[in-house]
Structures are given as structure tokens and as C-alpha cells.
Biopython code that builds the backbone (N, CA, C, O; Angstrom):
import numpy as np
from Bio.PDB.StructureBuilder import StructureBuilder

atoms = [
    (1, "MET", "N", (-29.184, -49.972, 62.813)),
    (1, "MET", "CA", (-29.942, -49.541, 61.655)),
    (1, "MET", "C", (-29.144, -49.812, 60.390)),
    (1, "MET", "O", (-27.913, -49.840, 60.406)),
    (2, "ALA", "N", (-29.855, -50.006, 59.316)),
    (2, "ALA", "CA", (-29.210, -50.251, 58.028)),
    (2, "ALA", "C", (-28.801, -48.927, 57.397)),
    (2, "ALA", "O", (-29.512, -47.926, 57.473)),
    (3, "SER", "N", (-27.644, -48.959, 56.779)),
    (3, "SER", "CA", (-27.191, -47.743, 56.107)),
    (3, "SER", "C", (-27.690, -47.735, 54.666)),
    (3, "SER", "O", (-27.851, -48.783, 54.041)),
    (4, "THR", "N", (-27.925, -46.556, 54.167)),
    (4, "THR", "CA", (-28.401, -46.409, 52.794)),
    (4, "THR", "C", (-27.291, -45.817, 51.936)),
    (4, "THR", "O", (-26.458, -45.043, 52.409)),
    (5, "THR", "N", (-27.300, -46.192, 50.689)),
    (5, "THR", "CA", (-26.305, -45.686, 49.749)),
    (5, "THR", "C", (-27.023, -44.956, 48.629)),
    (5, "THR", "O", (-27.939, -45.495, 48.007)),
    (6, "THR", "N", (-26.604, -43.742, 48.382)),
    (6, "THR", "CA", (-27.176, -42.980, 47.275)),
    (6, "THR", "C", (-26.217, -43.038, 46.098)),
    (6, "THR", "O", (-25.003, -42.931, 46.269)),
    (7, "TRP", "N", (-26.763, -43.207, 44.912)),
    (7, "TRP", "CA", (-25.926, -43.361, 43.716)),
    (7, "TRP", "C", (-25.895, -42.114, 42.858)),
    (7, "TRP", "O", (-25.068, -42.045, 41.950)),
    (8, "GLY", "N", (-26.727, -41.145, 43.082)),
    (8, "GLY", "CA", (-26.717, -39.972, 42.225)),
    (8, "GLY", "C", (-26.594, -38.669, 42.995)),
    (8, "GLY", "O", (-25.925, -37.737, 42.551)),
    (9, "GLY", "N", (-27.236, -38.610, 44.138)),
    (9, "GLY", "CA", (-27.291, -37.347, 44.846)),
    (9, "GLY", "C", (-26.422, -37.287, 46.081)),
    (9, "GLY", "O", (-26.577, -36.379, 46.897)),
    (10, "GLY", "N", (-25.513, -38.229, 46.241)),
    (10, "GLY", "CA", (-24.667, -38.235, 47.419)),
    (10, "GLY", "C", (-23.658, -37.103, 47.397)),
    (10, "GLY", "O", (-23.175, -36.714, 46.333)),
    (11, "SER", "N", (-23.340, -36.575, 48.572)),
    (11, "SER", "CA", (-22.399, -35.459, 48.628)),
    (11, "SER", "C", (-20.953, -35.945, 48.635)),
    (11, "SER", "O", (-20.053, -35.179, 48.289)),
    (12, "ASP", "N", (-20.706, -37.194, 49.018)),
    (12, "ASP", "CA", (-19.344, -37.719, 49.081)),
    (12, "ASP", "C", (-19.046, -38.466, 47.784)),
    (12, "ASP", "O", (-19.437, -39.622, 47.622)),
    (13, "LYS", "N", (-18.359, -37.808, 46.874)),
    (13, "LYS", "CA", (-18.038, -38.413, 45.584)),
    (13, "LYS", "C", (-16.642, -39.025, 45.569)),
    (13, "LYS", "O", (-16.276, -39.664, 44.583)),
    (14, "SER", "N", (-15.857, -38.857, 46.618)),
    (14, "SER", "CA", (-14.482, -39.355, 46.604)),
    (14, "SER", "C", (-14.418, -40.868, 46.773)),
    (14, "SER", "O", (-13.409, -41.472, 46.410)),
    (15, "GLY", "N", (-15.450, -41.497, 47.306)),
    (15, "GLY", "CA", (-15.425, -42.927, 47.522)),
    (15, "GLY", "C", (-15.831, -43.743, 46.319)),
    (15, "GLY", "O", (-15.696, -44.967, 46.332)),
    (16, "TYR", "N", (-16.323, -43.098, 45.282)),
    (16, "TYR", "CA", (-16.815, -43.827, 44.116)),
    (16, "TYR", "C", (-16.253, -43.155, 42.871)),
    (16, "TYR", "O", (-16.764, -42.130, 42.419)),
    (17, "ASP", "N", (-15.195, -43.746, 42.323)),
    (17, "ASP", "CA", (-14.579, -43.213, 41.115)),
    (17, "ASP", "C", (-14.621, -44.300, 40.057)),
    (17, "ASP", "O", (-13.888, -45.285, 40.141)),
    (18, "MET", "N", (-15.471, -44.123, 39.069)),
    (18, "MET", "CA", (-15.679, -45.151, 38.053)),
    (18, "MET", "C", (-14.424, -45.394, 37.225)),
    (18, "MET", "O", (-14.220, -46.502, 36.729)),
    (19, "SER", "N", (-13.584, -44.382, 37.069)),
    (19, "SER", "CA", (-12.404, -44.533, 36.229)),
    (19, "SER", "C", (-11.364, -45.465, 36.847)),
    (19, "SER", "O", (-10.437, -45.892, 36.159)),
    (20, "LEU", "N", (-11.500, -45.783, 38.121)),
    (20, "LEU", "CA", (-10.536, -46.686, 38.747)),
    (20, "LEU", "C", (-10.727, -48.129, 38.300)),
    (20, "LEU", "O", (-9.765, -48.897, 38.281)),
    (21, "TRP", "N", (-11.934, -48.507, 37.944)),
    (21, "TRP", "CA", (-12.185, -49.905, 37.587)),
    (21, "TRP", "C", (-12.789, -50.077, 36.208)),
    (21, "TRP", "O", (-13.007, -51.209, 35.776)),
    (22, "TYR", "N", (-13.064, -49.000, 35.510)),
    (22, "TYR", "CA", (-13.682, -49.115, 34.189)),
    (22, "TYR", "C", (-13.008, -48.150, 33.232)),
    (22, "TYR", "O", (-12.921, -46.951, 33.497)),
    (23, "ASP", "N", (-12.532, -48.686, 32.114)),
    (23, "ASP", "CA", (-11.934, -47.873, 31.069)),
    (23, "ASP", "C", (-12.713, -48.122, 29.788)),
    (23, "ASP", "O", (-12.832, -49.267, 29.352)),
    (24, "SER", "N", (-13.236, -47.086, 29.188)),
    (24, "SER", "CA", (-14.089, -47.260, 28.018)),
    (24, "SER", "C", (-13.297, -47.345, 26.721)),
    (24, "SER", "O", (-13.892, -47.545, 25.663)),
    (25, "ARG", "N", (-11.970, -47.201, 26.766)),
    (25, "ARG", "CA", (-11.199, -47.234, 25.524)),
    (25, "ARG", "C", (-11.282, -48.584, 24.813)),
    (25, "ARG", "O", (-11.505, -48.590, 23.602)),
    (26, "PRO", "N", (-11.118, -49.737, 25.487)),
    (26, "PRO", "CA", (-11.276, -51.016, 24.768)),
    (26, "PRO", "C", (-12.685, -51.211, 24.222)),
    (26, "PRO", "O", (-12.863, -51.811, 23.162)),
    (27, "LEU", "N", (-13.678, -50.711, 24.934)),
    (27, "LEU", "CA", (-15.054, -50.815, 24.446)),
    (27, "LEU", "C", (-15.234, -50.021, 23.160)),
    (27, "LEU", "O", (-15.861, -50.492, 22.211)),
    (28, "LYS", "N", (-14.679, -48.814, 23.137)),
    (28, "LYS", "CA", (-14.785, -47.988, 21.937)),
    (28, "LYS", "C", (-14.005, -48.600, 20.779)),
    (28, "LYS", "O", (-14.482, -48.602, 19.644)),
    (29, "ILE", "N", (-12.814, -49.118, 21.055)),
    (29, "ILE", "CA", (-12.013, -49.746, 19.999)),
    (29, "ILE", "C", (-12.744, -50.959, 19.436)),
    (29, "ILE", "O", (-12.796, -51.142, 18.220)),
    (30, "GLY", "N", (-13.301, -51.779, 20.300)),
    (30, "GLY", "CA", (-14.032, -52.959, 19.849)),
    (30, "GLY", "C", (-15.285, -52.602, 19.076)),
    (30, "GLY", "O", (-15.611, -53.250, 18.081)),
    (31, "TRP", "N", (-15.994, -51.572, 19.528)),
    (31, "TRP", "CA", (-17.213, -51.149, 18.839)),
    (31, "TRP", "C", (-16.894, -50.654, 17.438)),
    (31, "TRP", "O", (-17.566, -51.033, 16.479)),
    (32, "PHE", "N", (-15.872, -49.809, 17.310)),
    (32, "PHE", "CA", (-15.529, -49.286, 15.988)),
    (32, "PHE", "C", (-14.900, -50.356, 15.111)),
    (32, "PHE", "O", (-15.034, -50.300, 13.889)),
    (33, "ALA", "N", (-14.212, -51.337, 15.706)),
    (33, "ALA", "CA", (-13.666, -52.439, 14.911)),
    (33, "ALA", "C", (-14.788, -53.294, 14.330)),
    (33, "ALA", "O", (-14.741, -53.673, 13.160)),
    (34, "MET", "N", (-15.796, -53.597, 15.146)),
    (34, "MET", "CA", (-16.936, -54.364, 14.634)),
    (34, "MET", "C", (-17.705, -53.575, 13.580)),
    (34, "MET", "O", (-18.135, -54.132, 12.570)),
    (35, "LEU", "N", (-17.877, -52.283, 13.817)),
    (35, "LEU", "CA", (-18.565, -51.445, 12.843)),
    (35, "LEU", "C", (-17.790, -51.392, 11.529)),
    (35, "LEU", "O", (-18.385, -51.434, 10.452)),
    (36, "GLY", "N", (-16.459, -51.301, 11.617)),
    (36, "GLY", "CA", (-15.637, -51.302, 10.413)),
    (36, "GLY", "C", (-15.681, -52.624, 9.682)),
    (36, "GLY", "O", (-15.693, -52.654, 8.452)),
    (37, "ALA", "N", (-15.706, -53.727, 10.431)),
    (37, "ALA", "CA", (-15.777, -55.045, 9.793)),
    (37, "ALA", "C", (-17.109, -55.235, 9.073)),
    (37, "ALA", "O", (-17.146, -55.784, 7.972)),
    (38, "VAL", "N", (-18.186, -54.790, 9.679)),
    (38, "VAL", "CA", (-19.495, -54.888, 9.028)),
    (38, "VAL", "C", (-19.535, -54.001, 7.790)),
    (38, "VAL", "O", (-20.053, -54.407, 6.750)),
    (39, "GLY", "N", (-18.996, -52.808, 7.897)),
    (39, "GLY", "CA", (-18.959, -51.914, 6.746)),
    (39, "GLY", "C", (-18.120, -52.477, 5.615)),
    (39, "GLY", "O", (-18.503, -52.377, 4.449)),
    (40, "ALA", "N", (-16.970, -53.073, 5.948)),
    (40, "ALA", "CA", (-16.125, -53.674, 4.918)),
    (40, "ALA", "C", (-16.821, -54.862, 4.268)),
    (40, "ALA", "O", (-16.694, -55.071, 3.061)),
    (41, "GLU", "N", (-17.552, -55.637, 5.053)),
    (41, "GLU", "CA", (-18.284, -56.777, 4.494)),
    (41, "GLU", "C", (-19.387, -56.315, 3.551)),
    (41, "GLU", "O", (-19.594, -56.915, 2.496)),
    (42, "VAL", "N", (-20.092, -55.261, 3.921)),
    (42, "VAL", "CA", (-21.145, -54.729, 3.052)),
    (42, "VAL", "C", (-20.550, -54.214, 1.749)),
    (42, "VAL", "O", (-21.080, -54.485, 0.671)),
    (43, "VAL", "N", (-19.456, -53.474, 1.843)),
    (43, "VAL", "CA", (-18.808, -52.965, 0.629)),
    (43, "VAL", "C", (-18.299, -54.120, -0.216)),
    (43, "VAL", "O", (-18.447, -54.106, -1.438)),
    (44, "PHE", "N", (-17.702, -55.119, 0.419)),
    (44, "PHE", "CA", (-17.184, -56.272, -0.321)),
    (44, "PHE", "C", (-18.306, -57.001, -1.056)),
    (44, "PHE", "O", (-18.152, -57.365, -2.222)),
    (45, "GLN", "N", (-19.432, -57.213, -0.379)),
    (45, "GLN", "CA", (-20.541, -57.907, -1.022)),
    (45, "GLN", "C", (-21.150, -57.076, -2.147)),
    (45, "GLN", "O", (-21.571, -57.623, -3.166)),
    (46, "ARG", "N", (-21.198, -55.762, -1.966)),
    (46, "ARG", "CA", (-21.740, -54.910, -3.028)),
    (46, "ARG", "C", (-20.825, -54.896, -4.248)),
    (46, "ARG", "O", (-21.306, -54.819, -5.379)),
    (47, "VAL", "N", (-19.503, -54.972, -4.032)),
    (47, "VAL", "CA", (-18.558, -54.902, -5.149)),
    (47, "VAL", "C", (-18.411, -56.257, -5.822)),
    (47, "VAL", "O", (-18.459, -56.344, -7.049)),
    (48, "PHE", "N", (-18.233, -57.327, -5.032)),
    (48, "PHE", "CA", (-17.903, -58.635, -5.589)),
    (48, "PHE", "C", (-19.046, -59.640, -5.550)),
    (48, "PHE", "O", (-18.932, -60.714, -6.140)),
    (49, "GLY", "N", (-20.148, -59.318, -4.868)),
    (49, "GLY", "CA", (-21.209, -60.299, -4.695)),
    (49, "GLY", "C", (-21.906, -60.682, -5.978)),
    (49, "GLY", "O", (-22.189, -61.858, -6.205)),
    (50, "TYR", "N", (-22.186, -59.708, -6.818)),
    (50, "TYR", "CA", (-22.948, -59.993, -8.030)),
    (50, "TYR", "C", (-22.127, -60.763, -9.055)),
    (50, "TYR", "O", (-22.694, -61.427, -9.923)),
    (51, "SER", "N", (-20.799, -60.686, -8.971)),
    (51, "SER", "CA", (-19.972, -61.464, -9.890)),
    (51, "SER", "C", (-19.795, -62.897, -9.411)),
    (51, "SER", "O", (-19.192, -63.709, -10.112)),
    (52, "HIS", "N", (-20.313, -63.222, -8.222)),
    (52, "HIS", "CA", (-20.191, -64.572, -7.687)),
    (52, "HIS", "C", (-21.552, -65.183, -7.399)),
    (52, "HIS", "O", (-21.667, -66.036, -6.519)),
    (53, "GLY", "N", (-22.581, -64.768, -8.117)),
    (53, "GLY", "CA", (-23.866, -65.432, -8.014)),
    (53, "GLY", "C", (-24.830, -64.866, -7.010)),
    (53, "GLY", "O", (-25.829, -65.516, -6.702)),
    (54, "LEU", "N", (-24.580, -63.682, -6.480)),
    (54, "LEU", "CA", (-25.506, -63.120, -5.499)),
    (54, "LEU", "C", (-26.843, -62.754, -6.137)),
    (54, "LEU", "O", (-27.871, -62.770, -5.460)),
    (55, "ASP", "N", (-26.845, -62.423, -7.433)),
    (55, "ASP", "CA", (-28.089, -62.031, -8.081)),
    (55, "ASP", "C", (-29.063, -63.196, -8.215)),
    (55, "ASP", "O", (-30.265, -62.973, -8.358)),
    (56, "SER", "N", (-28.577, -64.421, -8.173)),
    (56, "SER", "CA", (-29.470, -65.564, -8.283)),
    (56, "SER", "C", (-30.150, -65.902, -6.964)),
    (56, "SER", "O", (-31.040, -66.752, -6.932)),
    (57, "MET", "N", (-29.748, -65.255, -5.877)),
    (57, "MET", "CA", (-30.323, -65.550, -4.568)),
    (57, "MET", "C", (-31.520, -64.668, -4.259)),
    (57, "MET", "O", (-32.209, -64.899, -3.266)),
    (58, "THR", "N", (-31.782, -63.676, -5.075)),
    (58, "THR", "CA", (-32.880, -62.757, -4.769)),
    (58, "THR", "C", (-34.161, -63.195, -5.438)),
    (58, "THR", "O", (-35.191, -62.537, -5.290)),
]
sb = StructureBuilder()
sb.init_structure("model")
sb.init_model(0)
sb.init_chain("A")
sb.init_seg("    ")
for serial, (resi, resn, name, xyz) in enumerate(atoms, 1):
    if name == "N":
        sb.init_residue(resn, " ", resi, " ")
    sb.init_atom(name, np.array(xyz, "f"), 0.0, 1.0, " ", f" {name:<3s}", serial, name[0])
structure = sb.get_structure()
């Protein structure tokens, strides 16, 4: 017979530990780095964009 695997309601949790193969710290660092880069770009364009011809593009 085929064995079945339960992913949420199984009683044996010792065989599946997500922290052994997945670390969310690089994901969080990368996400906040991209968010910071986008925020810095928006601020940069708002501060310096109009002095470099951005108003003629609208």
C-alpha cells in the first residue's frame, strides 16, 4: 500500500523541521534592501528630478 504524508495535522513533527534547510534572514535583508533602494530612488527623484528636466516629461 502507498503511504500518505500529512503536512499540517501530522502528530510526528520531529521529522520535518523547516529551520534546518530554510533561513528567512537573507530574505528579510534582501526585501528591506530593495525597499530601501526604491525609497531612496523616490526621494532622490523628488529632490533632484525637477532641477534636471523631470517637469518637461509630464
